[in-house]
N, C-alpha and C positions, 0 to 999 in steps of 0.2 A: 503493500500500500504505499502511496505518496505520503511525505510527511505533511502534517498540519500543525502549524505553529502560531502563536499568539504573542505579541509583545507584552500583553497584560499578564501572562502566565509566569509563575514565579521562577520556572527553570528555563526561561526563553533563552537567556544569554548563553548557557551551556548547550542548549539543543542548536541554537543557530551556529555557534562556533564549530559544533560537530558537522553540521551542513556545509560549512565552508571548507572544512577539511577532508570531505569525501574524495577518497581516490577512486576515479571513474575509469581510469585506465592506466594500468601499471604493468609492464612486461619486462622486468629486469632479465628475464631468462633469455630474452631476444638478443641482447647486446652482444653476448659472446658469439653467437652464431653469426650476427651481422659483422663483427669484427673478422671473422674468417672469410666471409664472402668479399669483404673489401680488399683483404690481403690476396686473395685468389685472383680478383680481377686486376690487381695491380701487377702482379705476378705473370698472369697468363693472357691478359688482355682480351681479345675477341673470343679465344677458345673458351675462357671461362664463362664469359656472357652467353655464348651459345649453349653450353652445357647447363648453365643456370636456367636458361629460358625453358629448356626441355623439361627440366626438374620442377619448376614452379608454375609455368604458363602452358605446359603441354603442347610446345610449339617448337618445330624444328627449323632453324634457320641456318643461313650461310653468311659469311661476311658481307657479301653484296646485297643480302636481303635484310640486313639489320634496319635499314632506312627505307621508308616507303619512297617508291619511284615517282616522278612527275606524273607518269600515266595512272599509277595507282591512286594518286591523290585527285586526279581528275575524275577518275571512275567513282570514287567514294563520295566525292561532293555532288555528283549528278544523281545519287542515290536520295538526296534530302529532299523532301517535300517543300512545295514552294512556301506554304505558310511558315514552316519551320526556318527555312532559309531567310525570309524576310524578318522574322522575329529575331533570329541572330544578328542581321545586319543592323537592325534598329538597336539592339543592345550594344553592338560594337560601337556604333556612331555616338550613342550616349557616354558610354564608358570612356572613349576617346576624347570627347569634348570636356568631361568633368576632369580627367587626368591632365589634359593640356594646360588647365589653369593652375595646377599645382607646380609648374615649372618655375624653380627660383631664378632671381637675377644674380648676375656677378656684380660685385661692388669694388669700388676703389676710391679712397680719399687721401688727402695729405692732411696730417695733424698739425698742431701748433709748432712742433719742433721740427716740421720739414719732412717728417718720414712719410712715404707713401705706403699706405696698407690697404689690404682688401682680401677678396677671395675670389675663386672662380669654380665653376661646377662643370664637371665632365662625366660622362657615362662609363660604366664598366664596359670592356671591349666586348664581352660574351657573356651570355646567361642561359642557363638550363632550367627548363621549366617542367616540373613533374606533373603529370596529369594520371590520377588513378585509372585502371581500366576495370573491365568486368561490370560487377553491378553498380559500382560507384564511379562510372565514367561520365563525367560532367563536362559539357562543351562550355558551360558558363565559366568554369575555372581557367580554361584556356583563354577566353577573352580577359579575365581578370588579372592574369598573370603576364600575358604577352603584350597586351595593349600599353600598360605603363612602361614596359621596357622599351617598346618601340618609340614611345612618346619621348622618352628620356634620351633616345639617340643610340641605344645598344646597337652595335654593328651586326652582332650574329646572334640568332636565337635558335636554340635547339629545344626540342620537346622530346621527352621520354614517356611514351604512352603504352603500357603492356597491352598486348591482345590476346588474352587466355583462350587456348584453343584456335587461335585465328580469327577470333571474334572482333570485328572493328565497328565503332560507332561512327558512322559517317559524319554525324554532326560534330563530333571532335575534329575530324579532319577538315571540315569547312570551316569551323570556329579558328583552326590554326592558320588557314589560308587568309580568312578575313583579318587575322591579326598580324599578318606578315611574318610568320614563321619561316625560318630557312630550311630546317630538316625535322622530320618527325621519325623517331626511333621507335620500333616496336619492342621495347625492352621495358622491364619495370623492376620493382622491388629495390632492395638495398644494392643490388648489382648495377642498377641503373644510376643510382647516386654516385656509386664508385667510379663508374665509366665517365660521368659528367665531370666528376671532380679530378680525377687522374688522367683520364684519357686512355685510349686503346690504339691499336694500329688503325682502326677505322673512325673512332669518334674523337675529335679534338677536345681538349679540356676546356672548361668554362672558368669564369670568374666568380659566378654567383649562381646559387641554385635556389629556387622558389618553388612553391607549390605544395599541396596537401598530400597526405599518404597515411598508410596504416602504420601500425608500431615499428615495423621493419624499416619503413622509409624513415620515419621520425628518428629511431636510432642510428641510421646511417648518416642522416644530415647532422646529427649531433656529433658524430665521429670525424666526418670530414670538415667540419668548420675549424677555420684557421687556414686550412689549405684553400678553401673558398669561403665566400660570404654565403650566409643563408638568410632567409626571411625570419622564420620562426620555427619553434617545435610546437605545432598545432595539436591540440587535444580534441576530445569530442566536442560536438557542436553544443550551444547553450542559448537560452533565451530567458530573460527576465521581463515580465510585463507588470508595469505599475498601472493600475486602472481603477476607476470609481465607477459609479452607478450609471454615469452618463454613456458608458460603453456598452456594445452588445456582446452579452455573454457567449453566445455561439461564435462570433467573430474572434474573440479572445481566445476560446477553446481551439479554433482551427489554427490561430497563430501559434499556439503553443505546441500543437501536434505537428505543424510544419517542422519543427526542430527535433521533435522525439522520433519521427519517422526516419530520421538520418541514420540512427545508430541506437542500439540497445543502451550504450553508454552516454547518450545524449542527455541533457538536462532541461526541463522547462519548469519555470518558477512563476507563481503569481503573487504579486504583493498589492494588497488593497485594504483600504480602511473600512470596507463594508463587508460583514461577515455574511450577510444574505447573498450579496452579489458573488462572493466567493463560492458559495454553494451552487449558485445557478451555473457558474463557469464549469465547475467540476461536473455537474450533471450534464451539461452540453458536451463536454470534452469525453466523458465516458459513452455518450450516445453515438458521438461522431467516430469514436474508436472503433466500433463494431463494423463500421462501413468501409473502413480504409483497406487499400490493397495490403499495405505494409503494417497491418494491425499487430502482429506478432512482434515486430521490432518496436513500433511506437508504444504498444502496451508495456513491453518490458522497461523501456525507457521511463515512462510515467510511474509504473509500479516501484521501480527501484531507486530512481533519482529525482522524481518529481516532488515538488513542495508547493504548499499554499501558506502564505504568511499574512495574517490579519494584523494591521497596525492601527495606532491611534489617530493617526492623520497621514497626509501625503508628505509632510515635512520628514516624518519618521520613516516613510517609505523610501524616500530619497537617501537618507542616511544609511539605511540598509543596504540598497542598491549599490551605493559607492563602496560598501565592504565587500559585496559580491564581485563588484567590476566586472559585469557580464560581457560576454561577447556581442550579443544583440540585446539592445534595451528598447522596449516599446513603452511609449507614454500615452496611454489611452485615457485621458482625462479632459475635463472640459477646458482647461487651459495648459496644454502641454508646453507651451513656449516658457512659462513661468516656471514650470517644475524642471525643465531642462537647464534653467540657470543654476540650479541646486545640485546638478549632476557633474561630478568630477572624474568619475572612473568608468568608461564604458568604451567598448570597441566601436560600435556604431549606435546612434540613437535615431528612432523613428518616431516621428512626431505626430500624434492624433491618430484616431481609429480608422482613418482613410488611408493610412500608410502601413501595410502589413509588411512585415519583415521580408516576405518573398519578393516584394518589389526590388529590394535591395540586393538580393541573390541574383537578379537577372537584369533588370533594365533601368534601375534608379539612376546609376552612374557612379556613385561611390564605390569602392572596392569592397567584396565580399570576404577577402582573404583578412581574418581579424584575429587579434590575440584572445586566447581562450584561457581557462583555469586560472582567473583572477590576474593575469598577466596584462590586463589593461590598465593596472595600477602603475605600470611603469613602461608600456610599449604601445605602439599605434599599429593599425592595419596597414597593409601592402599600399603602396602609393608609387608615384613617379620618382620620389626621392629615394626609394629603396634601390634604384638602379644608377643613381648619381653619387659622385664622391666630391667632397668639398676640399679644395686645395687652397691653402692661405698664401697670401703675397706679401712680401714686405721689401721696402727699397729705402736705404739710408742715404742721404747726402751728407757731405762732410760735416755741415752744420748740425744735422740730427744727430750723427754720431758723437759729435762733441757734446751735444746737450744730454744725451741719455747712456753713452757709452761708459762713462765711469761708474754708474750705478751697476750696470752688468759686470763690470770688472770687480766690484766689491762683492757681489753675490757669487761670482765664480770662485773667488779667493775663499770665501766663506764655506763653499763646498768642496774645498781641496781639489779643485779642478783646474790645474796650473794653466794647461795649454788654452783652456777656454778663456781665462783672463788675459794671457798673453796675445790671443788672437784679436782681442780688442785693444790692448795696450800699444801693440805695434802700430796700429793705424792712428791711435791717438798721438803717439810720439812724432809719427810723419806730420800730422797736422800742426803739431806745436812747433816743429822745425821749419815748416813753411811760412 
């Protein structure tokens, strides 16, 4: 049964703290196996990839078939029905327009001492985007990862998308083409992450890897971090809805189920100051649950991880939400903008009951790759900035060095770094002689 909590209960704090500490996905036994896979790919390259693809994806490949050919891409794209192709194109256009606004500006200025300072932004040269295959094959994830990279100016985009048993999702291939992806590799799992990070005879290594995946993919991303950059270690999906009696209980129930149906480890939480409204949402949710195609998955998620919290007021609801720092936060209240001003920790906020979280998954514009497991306390969702690096710039004139150089020399001496201090002193002495 889902948890039912009330802030007026004597044991609420202990129960809420336990809810925050729930381990919804923890697979330490995977790490050792992932380490062996990475080592194997590093040592044997394509041969290891081919063997592991047979083992995990039941698909026999040769080095020349690791990558989709242009003809195969064209054939798969042709299979996409017109309505779905148009929906993908609309989503791509909206996502591109939103992420173009995130592009930062280079800056340069001269300070009072005459020093010219600033920074400039440059993209990573190559990015590898992981797209899950099989049941969790989502073309929307291709758009959300590849489009920001292209907007940032990344020169080379590679996608790793497993095709278990040779099964291909044509929508994923079309999404890759719409996003400007260079190559699509039919490999997955930890072996794909290793290939993108270290390269093989066929696959060139990249500088950054982004995209969701299972526990094996997450463990591999964690292990290759440092060799390459990564976006985040994402956990199961989650949604928290703050709602009052002005909202439609059935709509709220469906929004919560939209995350529960992702994964049995997903989590849906309702926070409301109205106990009767909470009961109405639960009743609607349980009625809707019986009609879902993925009712076994959604039912397990709701049973094992779901929660309903009744608060004294909306202010208290905002406080609790900030402690949860949810991946997705819906504010379905009479004045969602006022409530949003009290939110400091959330991956994405959806304002008002006409803004279901599912809009954000597909066509809203903002990215749906978001921090989970309370990491929104200190991190952000995927953006154009994820594929950019900031390089600082500094230029001293003789006058500027004369003004601030002595302080640098003093600090260098205080840290016992003699050559640091001498590199400044030599220049100052030249100025003094001149």
